C-alpha positions in Angstrom: 0.0 0.0 0.0 1.3 3.4 -1.0 1.8 6.0 1.8 0.6 9.4 1.0 2.7 12.3 2.3 1.4 15.7 3.2 2.8 18.3 0.9 4.0 21.5 2.5 2.9 24.5 0.5 4.4 28.0 0.2 1.0 29.3 -1.0 -0.7 31.6 1.5 -4.1 30.9 0.1 -3.8 27.1 0.5 -2.3 27.4 4.0 -5.2 29.6 5.1 -7.7 27.3 3.6 -6.1 24.3 5.3 -6.1 26.2 8.6 -9.7 27.3 8.1 -10.8 23.7 7.4 -9.1 22.5 10.6 -10.6 25.2 12.7 -14.1 24.6 11.1 -13.9 20.9 12.0 -12.9 21.9 15.6 -16.0 24.1 15.9 -18.3 21.6 14.0 -17.3 18.9 16.5 -18.3 21.1 19.4 -21.8 21.8 17.8 -22.6 18.1 17.3 -24.8 18.0 20.4 -27.0 20.7 18.9 -27.0 19.0 15.5 -25.5 22.1 13.9 -22.4 23.1 12.0 -20.4 26.2 12.8 -21.8 27.9 9.7 -25.4 27.1 10.6 -24.9 28.5 14.1 -23.3 31.6 12.7 -26.3 32.1 10.5 -28.7 31.8 13.5 -26.6 34.5 15.2 -26.8 36.7 12.1 -30.6 36.2 11.7 -31.0 37.1 15.4 -28.9 40.2 14.9 -30.9 41.3 11.8 -34.3 40.3 13.5 -35.8 39.6 10.0 -34.0 39.6 6.7 -34.1 38.3 3.2 -31.5 35.9 1.8 -29.5 38.7 0.1 -29.3 40.8 3.3 -28.2 37.7 5.2 -25.5 36.9 2.6 -24.1 40.5 3.0 -24.2 40.3 6.8 -22.6 36.8 6.9 -20.1 37.7 4.1 -20.9 34.4 2.4 -22.0 33.6 -1.1 -25.7 33.1 -1.8 -25.3 29.4 -2.6 -23.8 28.7 0.8 -26.6 30.7 2.5 -29.3 28.9 0.6 -27.9 25.4 1.2 -27.6 26.1 5.0 -31.0 27.9 5.2 -32.6 24.8 3.7 -31.2 22.7 6.6 -32.3 25.3 9.2 -35.8 25.3 7.7 -36.0 21.5 7.8 -34.9 21.5 11.5 -37.6 24.1 12.3 -35.0 26.7 13.5 -36.1 29.4 11.0 -39.3 30.4 9.2 -40.3 32.5 6.3 -42.6 35.5 6.5 -44.3 35.7 3.1 -44.0 39.0 1.2 -46.5 40.5 -1.2 -44.8 39.1 -4.3 -43.4 35.9 -2.6 -40.0 36.6 -4.3 -38.4 38.3 -1.4 -39.7 36.5 1.7 -38.2 37.5 5.0 -36.6 35.0 7.4 -36.7 35.0 11.1 -35.8 32.6 14.0 -38.5 30.3 15.4 -38.8 29.8 19.2 -36.9 26.5 18.7 -34.2 28.4 16.7 -33.9 31.0 19.4 -33.5 28.3 22.0 -30.8 26.6 19.9 -29.0 29.9 19.4 -28.9 30.5 23.1 -27.6 27.0 23.8 -25.1 27.4 21.0 -23.7 30.6 22.6 -22.6 28.5 25.6 -20.8 26.0 23.3 -19.4 28.8 21.1 -18.0 30.6 24.2 -16.3 27.4 25.4 -14.7 26.8 22.0 -13.6 30.5 21.8 -11.9 30.1 25.2 -10.2 26.9 24.1 -8.8 28.7 21.0 -7.7 31.6 23.2 -5.8 29.2 25.4 -4.2 27.3 22.4 -3.0 30.5 20.7 -2.4 32.8 23.7 -3.4 36.5 24.0 -0.6 37.9 22.0 -1.2 35.6 19.0 -4.9 36.2 19.2 -4.3 40.0 18.8 -2.0 39.3 15.9 -4.5 36.9 14.3 -7.3 39.6 14.5 -4.9 42.1 12.8 -4.2 39.5 10.1 -8.0 39.0 9.6 -8.5 42.7 9.3 -5.6 43.0 6.8 -7.0 40.2 4.7 -10.4 41.9 4.4 -8.6 45.0 3.1 -7.0 43.1 0.2 
């Protein structure tokens, strides 16, 4: 059987993507008890922040592409965490959290806070400050 070796890359993009994938798995693992992914939890937080919103507004707020938004919203609809408020033309329905979705969001905040604290411990205060500066710089590219 052939052994596959990991390839080190000098590419910043690939290294950030690999790091993001690892971090996403770390958060996703923590959200398993709520049957959520980190992205789905983040969308619940964004919808709560916006109170009601359409898919385009949510995409802007979440800084995610519309296909990612729609794919995750479909799951949240199926789980009963969000609902649509029909509009006059049915093209631009608004989305809001259901009571169940709000309860899940509140429970998720406890898990999210625990994961954030673990990340803080792993990286340390100084590196977290640097990391936030790097994120800000990347957004300005």
